[in-house]
N, C-alpha and C positions, 0 to 999 in steps of 0.2 A: 647564710644571711643573703636575703634577696636584695633587688636593687630598690625596692619600696619600704624595706624594713627599717625600722627607727631606730637611730644609734643614742647613747646616753652623753649628754654634757653637764658636766659637773660645775657650778658656780660657787667659789668658795670666797666670803666676805664676812667679816664680824658685824656690819652694819646691815640689818634687815632693808633697810630702804634700798640700800644700792643692788641687794639682791633682786628685789621685786622689780626694780628698774631694769635690771638684766634681762628680766624674766620677760618683760614686756617688750623689748627691744628682739628678743629671738623666738618670741613666740611661734610668730609667721613661718618660721623655719619648719616646724610639726616636728620637730624633733622631741624625745624625752630630757626635760628640763629638770636637773637635781639641785637642790641648795643645801650647802652646808654653811654653818654660821662661825666655824672654828677650823684648824688644820687637824686636829683631832677627829674631829667628824668625818671630815673630807678624807682622811685615812680609812675610817671605819664604811665609808661608801666605796672607795677603791679596792678593797679586799672582798667585797661581796658582788660588786658587778664589773661589766666590762665598760669602760670609758672610752669614748673616741677624743674627746676636748677637756680639758681642765681650764676653766676660766677663774683665775684669783687674785686677790687684791695682793699687793707687795707689805703694807702695813698691816699687821696682826697682832694680836696679843699671843701668847706662850711662843709659837713658832711664828716668824713671818714669812713672808711668801717665798722667798729665795731658798730658807731651810727647808719648806714642805717641798718645794719643787728638787731639792737634793736627795731628800729621803724618797721620793716618787722615783726617780731615777735609778735610785739603787736596786729597787725591786726588778727581777728580770720580766715580771709580766709588764710593766710600764715603761720599757725602755723607748717604745716608739710611740708613747701616748702624746699627744699635740697639746702642750702647756702655753696660754696666753697670759701674761704678767698684764692688770691694769692699776695704773698708780696715779696719785695727785700729786704726790710729793716727791718722790724718789723719781726726777726726770732727767738727770744728769747723764751724760754720755758714759760716765763709769758706772752709774745704775745699770742703766741699759745692758752695757758690757758683761756687766755681773750677772744679770738676768740671763743673758744667752748662756754664760758660761754654765749656769745650772740647769741649762737645757730646754730653755723656753724656745720657741718655735716663732713668737712676736710679742711686743712691747708696747701697750698702747697707753696714752696718757689721757688724763681726763681734762676738759670734758669728752665724755665718748661720744661719737658720731655713731647714731644706730644703723644707719646703712653701712657703714665701713667695718662696723662689729660684725653684722649679719653675714657679709661678705666674707670677712675671714674666717668666722666661725664655719659658715657652710663650706667651704673650701677644704678645711679638714675634717669636717664631719663627713664628706664624699670620700675624700681621700682614706678616711679610716674605713668607710664602708666598701670600699674597693678592694682595699688591702685584704679585709676578712673574705671576701668572696674570692680575690685572688689564693687565698690560703685553701679554702674550702676546694676551690677547683685543681691546686695542684694535688691535694690529699687524693681527691677523686682521680685525677689523672695518673697518680702512681699507682692507685689502684687497678685501674684500666689496663696500664701496661702491665702490670702483674699478670692480670687476667689475660690479656693479649699474648703475652709470652706464652702463658701455659697453653693458651688455643693454637699459637702457631707452633709450637711443639706438638700437639695434636694433629692439626693440618699437616705439617710436615710427614710425618708419618702416614696419615692418609695418603698424601700426593705421591709419596713412594709406592702405596699399595695400587693408586690409581695410574701411576706410568706404567706399572707390571702389566695391569688390566688392559690399558691402552694399548701396550705394545702388542699384545695378545688378539686384542680387536683389529688393529691395524693389519695383522696378518690375516685374519679372517677377512677384512674389506678388501685387502690386494687379492686375495682369492676370488672373490665375487666378483670385483670390477674385472679380472683377466678371464672369468668364464662368463660373465653375464652376454646374453645375445643382443642387448644393445649396447649404443655407444654413449659412455658417459664422458660427460666435460664439465669443465669449470670456467670461470670467466674472473676477472678482475673488475674491483668498482667501475673501470672505464669501460667495461664491455669487451674488453678484447679477451681472445681464449689464451689460457695458461696451461692448459691440460687435456688432452684428448684420448680417451683409452685406446688400448690396440686394435680394439675392434674395428676403429674407424680406419687404419693403416692396412688392416686385413682387408676391408671391403674395396677400399679406394686404389689399393697398391701405391700408396705415398710413402716415401722414406719417412720411417721413424721419426717424431720431431718436427716434420717440416710444416703441420698444420696449425702451428701456435699462431698468435695473433691474428690476421684477418687472413691467413695464407688459406684456411679452409674453404673459403667462399670460391676458390678457384675449382672445387668439385661440385659446387651447386649449380644446377641447370640454368644458362644464361637468363631464360624467360621469369625466374622465381628469384634471381639474386636480388633486384630490386626490392620486392615486398619482403624479403627476409630480413634485408638491412634495415629497412625503414620500421618494421617491426620491432626489430630488436632496438633500434634507436628510442623509439616512442618508450619501451620498457623500460630502458634504461634512466630516461628523463623522469617518469612517473613512478618506478618503484614497483610498477604491476608485475604480476606473473606472465612469463614469456610461453608463446605457443603459438607456432606456425608450422605449415607444411610445406616441403619442396623436395625435388628431385636432385638425388646425389648421383653422381657418375661413379660405375663399379670398375675394378680394375681391367676389364672386358671391353670398356666403352659404353655398356648399356647404362641405362638408367632406372632407378628404382625410386618410390615415393617413401618418404620419412617425414615422420611428426618429431618435431624439437620442442621441449618444454623445460622450463627453467624456473626457479624460483629465488629471490632474493635472500642472501642472508646479512643479518644488521646487527650492530653492535649495541652496547648498552644505551648509546644516544640514540639509537633508532637509523643511524646511518649506514648507508648499505657499504660492506667491505667486499663481499664476494657473491658470486653466482653458483649454482650447482645446476645440471639439467642432465636430461637424457634425450637420446634421439632413437626411435623407434621404427622399425622396417613396417611400413602401412600399405606397401605396393598391393598384396592379393586383397585385402579388404576395401583398397580404394578401388581397383578394376571392379570389384563385386559391388561397391556402391554405385558406380557410374554405371554397370549393367542394370542395376534396380531401378535408376533413375531413367534409364533410355526406355526400359520395359513399361515403367507406370507411364511416361510420355505418351508411348504406342497406345497403352491401354485407355489412357485419359481421351486420346484422339478416337479410339473404336468406341467411348462412351458417349462421347460428343456426337459422333456420328450415328450412334443407335439412337441417342435421345432426339436428335434433329428428325430421325425417321419416324420415330414414335410419335412425335408431335405433328407431323405431317399426317400420319395414320389416325391421331386423335382428331385432327379438323375434320378429315374425311369421315370419321365414325360420327361425330357431332352433328355433321351435315345430312348424312344417312339418316340419323335419329330423328332428326327433324322434318326431313322428308317422310320418313316412316310414321310420323306424329301425323302429319296431314293427310298421308293415305289412308290409315285406319282411320283417322276422323271422318275423311270421306267417305269410306266404305260404311262404317257405323251410321252415319247420317242418311246418306243417299242409299245405301242398299238393305242392311238390317232395318234401319229404321222406316224405309219405305214399306219394305215388307208388312211390319208391324202395323203400320198406318192403314195399310190394305185390309190386312186380317181385322183390325178393328172396325172398319166399316163395312165387312162383309159381316162381322159379327152384330153391330148395329141392324143391319138390313133385317138380319135374322130374327132380331128383338121385334123388330115391326111387323115381320109375319107370323111369327109364332104366337098360339094363343095358351100353348099348354103353359101351366104355373111353373113345372118343373124345368121344362125347357128355358123359360124365360129367365129363370135365376140362376142356371146354371152358364147362358149365355152373357148374363149380367156379369159374373163372377170372373169368366174370361175375358169380358171387355176390360174390368178395370185391371186385370194382372198386366193385359197387353198395354193398357195405358200407361202403369207405373214402369213396364219394361221400356217403352218409348219414351218417357222423361228420364230414366236412366242411361239411356244409351245418348239422348241428346246431351245430359250433365256430363256423362263420359266422354263424350266427342268434343264438348266446349273445352273441359280440362285439358284432353291431351294436346289441343291445338286450337284456340278459339279463332273462329273463322273471320271475328271483329279485326285481328290483328292484322290478317292479309288485307282484308277489303277496306276498314276505315283507318286503322291504325293502332299505336298503343295506347293514347290516351282512352279511347273509347272501349278498347278491350280490358285496362285496368278498372275503369268505371265498372264494366259489366261484372268483373270478379269480385270487387269491393262490394258492390249492391248485392250478388249472391252470398257474400260471406256476412253479410249485416243479417240478412234473411235467414239463412241456414244456422248461423250459430248464436244468434243472440247478443253478438258483440257490436256495441256503437263505433262506428268507423266514420272518420271523416278525411276526404282527399283534397289537399290543395295543391294545385298547378300554377307554374310561372314559367313563363308569360301564358296569360290565358288561352292565347292561340297556339297550344303546344305544337309545334311543326314536326313532320314527320322525319324518321330517324332510317338509316340503312337498316335492312330487315332482320340482319343478323343481331345489329344492336337492340333491335325493339324486341325480338323474341327473348335475348339475354334478359333485358330490363322486366320483361313481363314474367319470366321465369323466377328472378330476384324477389320481385314483389310477392310473388305466389309460395315460394318458398320461407320467407319472413312471415307469411300472415297465418301460413300452416302452422309455423313453429308458436305463433302467438295462441294460436287456438288450441295446440294440443298441449303446451307445456306452460305457458304464463300464468294461466288463472285471470286474465285482464278482463276488463270491464269497457274498456277503450282503448281503440287504436287510431293513431293519427298516421297518415301517408301524404307525403311531400314529393313533387316531381318538380325540379328546377332545372332548365338549362340557360347557362351563360357563361362568358368567357369559353366558349368552346367544349365545356364540360357538362355532362348530366349528372346531378345530384339526385339520389335516391334515398329517401328517409323514412324509415318505419319506425314509430314510437309506441308502446303501449304503459299502462300504468299496472302492470301485474307484478308478480314477485321477485322479479332480477334474475340475475345470473351471478354464477360463481365467478371469482377474480380469475380462475384460470381460464375461462372461457372469455371473459373480457379482456386477456392479455394474448389471446389467438393461442395457446398452447397446442400444439397438435394432438398430444395424447388425451386432450380434454374436449376437442370439436367433434360434433356428431356429424352425421350426412348431410342435414339441411345447411348448416353453418359452413362445412366445408365444400359444399356445390357453391353456395352463394360467393366464398372466396375464390374459388377457383375460376368461376364466370366471368367476375370482374377482372382476375389476371390476365384470362384469355384476351380480353380486349384493352390491355394497358390500366385496369382501374386498380383501386385500392379499397379495401373493407375497413371499418370501424366499429366496434361495439363498446358501447359505453353502458356501465349499470347507473340509471339515473335515480334509482333510491328514491320513489318506488318506479319499479318497470325499467325498460331497457329499450334502447335506442340503438337501430343498425343503420349505418349509413354507409353507402357506396357512391365512389365517384368515378366516372368513366369518361373518358374522352369521346366527344359527341361523333368523331370521324374516324376513330382509332380501328385499324384493321385488326382481325384476330392472328395472333401470332402462333397458335396451335398449343396443344399441352397434351399432358399423358391422362388429363382426367378422364374417367369411366362414367358416361353421364347414366345416373340410376334414376332420374326423374321420373321417367315413364312408369316404372315398378311404384315409385312412390307416389305419382298421381293418381295412379288403379288404385292405391290402398288408403288413399285420402280420404280421413274421417268426415270431412265436409262432404265428399261427393258420394259416400254410402249414406249419409242422413239425408240424402236431397230426396 
């Protein structure tokens, strides 16, 4: 029977009206209410069902309430059934005494107070329910005790076998501890050592059993004692695994590096009651590790020195390349260009003097060839190093190049400059910005399939901003993220040139088109790099130059 299960309450009275009134009074208890109009009917109900409380009238035909109560009590099943008498006639003390003698638990006089009746019936109903629950629990407990007794017998037998196995394992463990190369130790919950294997005493030469508690710290190097003790105290407080490295003094007085590790053992409540750990000799690996670090440090310094040297060589190389650009441009323009110009003049004179038709045609063809050669030499000379860059400045050189791009490629270009009177910059910075614009526009011509391109040169707050934007097909995400394995020579060159002067490069996929933005300090000196300038070869192979 559960705590919420209903119990049976038997109401006995020969007057139906009284039974109905009792039913109304007890209805809110929520129990099973059973009505009987006579003692005989009440006995029939009692023999069929389990009844918690019998509520009966004293005055009834055939058998009165006292006689019915006596018959109920004679049956073994109903020895403890609660019987409550209700009487409107038999109200003397002798009547009450007689009722209690027949086994009644209470005697109520009429008129009945509903609250009082409900309270009394509720108490005995709950008492009956608890009694039944207790009986069920007792039976269940007896069964469990029997099962537990059998289980304990089996466990006792298993424990005996386990003790035999444990004794064997202990012998094996003792053998392992005494032959292990590491020091094995245990600690109590508060952290003090209560066992250290013989390996410790063999190494330190300490008397056996003398290193328990905190005495083992005497053999730790004085420079390592504070760290080892502090680390251990933190682990004891937090319950974290313990690991520390320290030097132990040997029997000869020398020190070697050891690594101590320990783990906590917890009980079923999660409380630490013991620690077990090992202490391993790591001296050789420690020395090797230190040697590797020293070698790595020396190697790093050598690499830094070599990198610095390569940076200096890179600066010198780029300077020499720019100087060589200028020299080649001058030689092409002033040497070969002048010679071709003279040759053209001679051929033009010959055309004026010759009258033979065949000679005239040959001279005309030769003149045209030389004219194209002169134009190509001039274009190549300007692309290698525009004279305007040295003579007039960056703005004029960029304007010349943008106009040439529009004429040769058919791409509509727009150049905006802020401030309008763009100032002269250091020669190295102007050359770098021109090359960035040149390479960006070359990429637009080669790869973007664009119809328009916008170039912006801005100088403010001590910085020069260069922005080249087109309306082409755009770039991949990896290129926009400047991932090294996705950058070509052109973007790589722009990035490196900006980096040399302390600037930064940003590429944005504008959908449609691409925006290349470079920001360089206007007075930043070059800090050198390992960049190998391939602009000379790229400019010579420039498809725009070839189409001129």
